[in-house]
C-alpha positions as CSV (number, residue, x, y, z in Angstrom):
1,X,0.0,0.0,0.0
2,X,1.1,3.5,-0.7
3,X,1.8,5.7,2.3
4,X,-0.8,8.3,3.1
5,X,-0.1,11.8,1.8
6,X,-3.3,13.6,2.7
7,X,-6.1,13.4,5.3
8,X,-9.4,15.2,4.6
9,X,-11.7,16.0,7.5
10,X,-15.3,16.7,7.8
11,X,-16.2,19.7,10.0
12,X,-19.6,19.3,11.7
13,X,-19.5,16.7,14.5
14,X,-15.9,15.9,13.4
15,X,-14.0,19.0,14.4
16,X,-16.7,21.0,16.1
17,X,-20.4,21.4,16.7
18,X,-22.8,24.3,17.5
19,X,-22.9,25.1,21.2
20,X,-25.0,23.7,22.6
21,X,-26.7,22.5,19.4
22,X,-27.8,23.5,15.9
23,X,-31.3,23.8,17.1
24,X,-30.4,26.2,19.9
25,X,-28.8,28.6,17.5
26,X,-31.9,28.5,15.4
27,X,-34.0,29.1,18.5
28,X,-32.0,32.3,19.2
29,X,-33.1,33.7,15.9
30,X,-36.7,32.8,16.5
31,X,-36.6,34.3,19.9
32,X,-35.3,37.6,18.5
33,X,-38.1,37.5,16.0
34,X,-40.6,37.0,18.8
35,X,-41.5,33.4,17.9
36,X,-41.4,30.6,20.4
37,X,-40.4,27.2,19.0
38,X,-39.2,24.2,21.1
39,X,-35.8,22.8,20.5
40,X,-37.5,19.3,20.0
41,X,-39.8,20.6,17.3
42,X,-36.9,22.4,15.6
43,X,-34.8,19.3,15.5
44,X,-37.6,17.3,13.9
45,X,-38.4,20.0,11.3
46,X,-34.8,20.7,10.4
47,X,-34.0,17.0,9.9
48,X,-37.0,16.6,7.7
49,X,-36.1,19.7,5.6
50,X,-32.5,18.8,5.1
51,X,-33.3,15.2,4.4
52,X,-35.4,16.3,1.5
53,X,-33.6,19.5,0.6
54,X,-31.1,18.1,-1.8
55,X,-27.9,17.2,0.0
56,X,-25.8,15.2,-2.4
57,X,-27.4,16.6,-5.5
58,X,-26.6,14.7,-8.7
59,X,-26.3,17.7,-10.9
60,X,-24.4,20.1,-8.7
61,X,-25.3,23.8,-8.1
62,X,-23.9,27.2,-8.6
63,X,-20.9,27.8,-6.3
64,X,-21.4,31.3,-5.3
65,X,-22.1,33.0,-1.9
66,X,-25.5,34.4,-2.9
67,X,-26.7,31.1,-4.5
68,X,-25.6,29.3,-1.4
69,X,-27.6,31.6,0.8
70,X,-30.7,31.4,-1.3
71,X,-30.5,27.6,-1.4
72,X,-30.1,27.4,2.4
73,X,-32.9,29.9,2.9
74,X,-35.2,27.7,0.8
75,X,-34.4,24.6,2.8
76,X,-34.9,26.5,6.1
77,X,-38.3,27.7,4.8
78,X,-39.2,24.1,4.3
79,X,-38.5,23.6,8.0
80,X,-40.7,26.5,8.9
81,X,-43.5,25.0,6.9
82,X,-43.0,21.8,9.0
83,X,-43.6,23.9,12.1
84,X,-46.6,25.7,10.7
85,X,-44.8,29.0,10.5
86,X,-45.5,31.2,7.5
87,X,-42.6,32.5,5.3
88,X,-40.1,34.6,7.1
89,X,-38.4,37.7,5.6
90,X,-35.0,37.4,4.2
91,X,-33.6,39.5,7.0
92,X,-34.4,36.6,9.4
93,X,-32.2,34.3,7.5
94,X,-29.4,36.9,7.2
95,X,-29.5,37.2,11.0
96,X,-29.5,33.4,11.4
97,X,-26.3,33.4,9.3
98,X,-24.7,36.0,11.6
99,X,-25.6,33.9,14.7
100,X,-23.8,30.9,13.2
101,X,-20.6,33.1,12.8
102,X,-20.4,33.9,16.5
103,X,-17.5,32.0,17.9
104,X,-19.1,31.4,21.3
105,X,-21.8,29.5,19.5
106,X,-19.3,26.8,18.6
107,X,-17.6,24.0,20.5
108,X,-14.3,22.7,19.1
109,X,-13.7,19.2,20.4
110,X,-10.7,19.2,22.8
111,X,-8.9,16.4,20.9
112,X,-8.9,18.4,17.6
113,X,-6.0,20.8,18.1
114,X,-3.5,18.2,19.3
115,X,-4.5,15.7,16.5
116,X,-4.1,18.3,13.8
117,X,-0.7,19.3,15.2
118,X,0.5,15.7,15.3
119,X,-0.7,15.0,11.7
120,X,1.0,18.1,10.5
121,X,4.2,16.9,12.2
122,X,3.9,13.7,10.2
123,X,4.1,15.7,7.0
124,X,0.5,15.1,5.9
125,X,-1.5,17.4,3.6
126,X,-4.5,18.4,5.7
127,X,-7.8,19.8,4.5
128,X,-11.4,20.1,5.5
129,X,-14.0,18.5,3.2
130,X,-17.4,19.5,4.3
131,X,-21.0,20.1,3.2
132,X,-21.0,23.7,4.4
133,X,-22.1,27.2,3.4
134,X,-19.8,29.8,1.9
135,X,-18.3,31.3,5.0
136,X,-16.6,28.1,6.3
137,X,-13.0,29.6,5.9
138,X,-14.0,32.7,7.8
139,X,-15.5,30.7,10.6
140,X,-12.5,28.4,10.9
141,X,-10.2,31.4,11.0
142,X,-12.2,32.9,13.8
143,X,-11.9,29.6,15.7
144,X,-8.1,29.5,15.2
145,X,-8.4,26.3,13.1
146,X,-7.7,27.5,9.6
147,X,-3.9,27.7,10.1
148,X,-3.8,23.9,10.6
149,X,-5.0,23.2,7.0
150,X,-3.5,23.5,3.6
151,X,-6.9,24.3,2.2
152,X,-10.6,24.5,3.1
153,X,-13.0,22.6,0.9
154,X,-16.6,23.8,1.5
155,X,-19.3,22.3,-0.8
156,X,-20.8,25.8,-1.4
157,X,-17.5,26.9,-3.0
158,X,-17.2,23.7,-5.1
159,X,-20.7,23.2,-6.4
160,X,-21.1,19.6,-5.2
161,X,-21.8,18.0,-1.9
162,X,-20.8,14.7,-0.3
163,X,-21.3,11.9,-1.2
164,X,-21.0,13.1,-4.8
165,X,-17.7,12.0,-6.2
166,X,-16.9,15.4,-7.7
167,X,-16.3,17.0,-4.3
168,X,-13.8,14.3,-3.4
169,X,-12.2,14.5,-6.8
170,X,-11.9,18.3,-6.4
171,X,-10.1,17.8,-3.1
172,X,-7.7,15.2,-4.4
173,X,-6.8,17.5,-7.3
174,X,-6.2,20.4,-5.0
175,X,-4.0,18.2,-2.8
176,X,-2.2,16.8,-5.8
177,X,-2.5,13.2,-4.5
178,X,-4.0,10.0,-5.9
179,X,-7.1,8.6,-4.3
180,X,-5.3,5.7,-2.7
181,X,-2.9,8.1,-1.0
182,X,-5.8,9.9,0.8
183,X,-7.9,9.2,3.9
184,X,-11.2,10.9,4.6
185,X,-12.7,11.2,8.1
186,X,-16.2,12.1,8.9
187,X,-19.3,11.3,11.0
188,X,-21.8,10.3,8.3
189,X,-21.8,6.7,7.0
190,X,-23.2,7.6,3.6
191,X,-21.8,11.1,2.9
192,X,-18.4,10.6,4.4
193,X,-17.7,6.9,4.4
194,X,-19.4,5.5,1.3
195,X,-18.7,8.7,-0.6
196,X,-15.0,8.5,0.1
197,X,-14.8,4.8,-0.7
198,X,-16.7,5.3,-4.0
199,X,-14.0,7.9,-4.9
200,X,-11.3,5.3,-4.3
201,X,-10.2,6.7,-0.9
202,X,-9.9,5.1,2.5
203,X,-12.4,6.2,5.1
204,X,-12.8,6.4,8.8
205,X,-16.1,7.0,10.7
206,X,-15.8,9.3,13.7
207,X,-18.6,8.5,16.1
208,X,-18.3,10.7,19.1
209,X,-21.7,9.5,20.7
210,X,-21.6,5.8,19.8
211,X,-24.5,6.0,17.4
212,X,-23.2,3.5,14.9
213,X,-22.0,-0.2,14.8
214,X,-19.6,-1.8,12.4
215,X,-22.3,-3.8,10.7
216,X,-23.7,-0.4,9.4
217,X,-20.5,0.2,7.4
218,X,-18.7,-1.5,4.6
219,X,-16.2,-4.1,5.9
220,X,-13.0,-2.9,7.3
221,X,-13.9,0.7,7.9
222,X,-12.6,1.8,11.3
223,X,-14.8,3.6,13.8
224,X,-13.1,6.1,16.2
225,X,-14.5,8.1,19.0
226,X,-12.0,11.0,18.9
227,X,-9.4,12.3,16.5
228,X,-6.5,11.2,18.6
229,X,-7.5,7.6,17.8
230,X,-6.9,8.4,14.1
231,X,-3.1,8.7,14.6
232,X,-2.5,4.9,14.9
233,X,-4.5,4.3,11.8
234,X,-2.4,6.9,9.8
235,X,0.8,5.4,11.2
236,X,0.0,2.0,9.8
237,X,0.9,3.5,6.4
238,X,4.0,5.6,7.1
239,X,3.8,9.1,5.6
240,X,6.3,10.1,3.0
241,X,8.0,13.4,3.5
242,X,6.5,16.4,1.8
243,X,8.2,17.7,-1.3
244,X,9.9,21.0,-0.5
């Protein structure tokens, strides 16, 4: 087997998560708008909307900031319909975007910084590879994470979302590595694991809350509970030194 040259990492529930949850940040926006919605109802509505909202679109989409906002607003409006709330003005969704950029609304998992440092010391090319809106680089900069990565791959800036092979191919091309020299780590069995495997890469499922079992995954895919458990997996295929 070739040594690993690159590791790609999902963001949400891999590196960090909203504090205390996605739904709580949405609830802040609703509270400011004078609307009371329970966190439980929000969770149900958001899951339904994003499940049917087109993640993993076959034909891709326009990779621009405004197109991303409009698409996200459309999916969030679907969640509002699930809650029986009429259409909200665009200003509501602009404010929601602002709330998701507040650093105190994010929790970076404590194992992340050390694991990123150790992988950098091994000479690996590191990148994020995430289904995320346009401003992911700015958010990671504010959280002091961006400096650990060679590049940030957000689906909104590429035009395809995991598990579509094009987003993985884009990242491989940017890293300048072959698929069998790259490892992808993420929390979703389909978007992250099966998507990466279909692109010819190795995959690891990070499962911080023990939600999954090995029989849910293709044979041989490791499950880890934190990023520091990734290092022994990487070390099984010694890393070649970076070209200067």
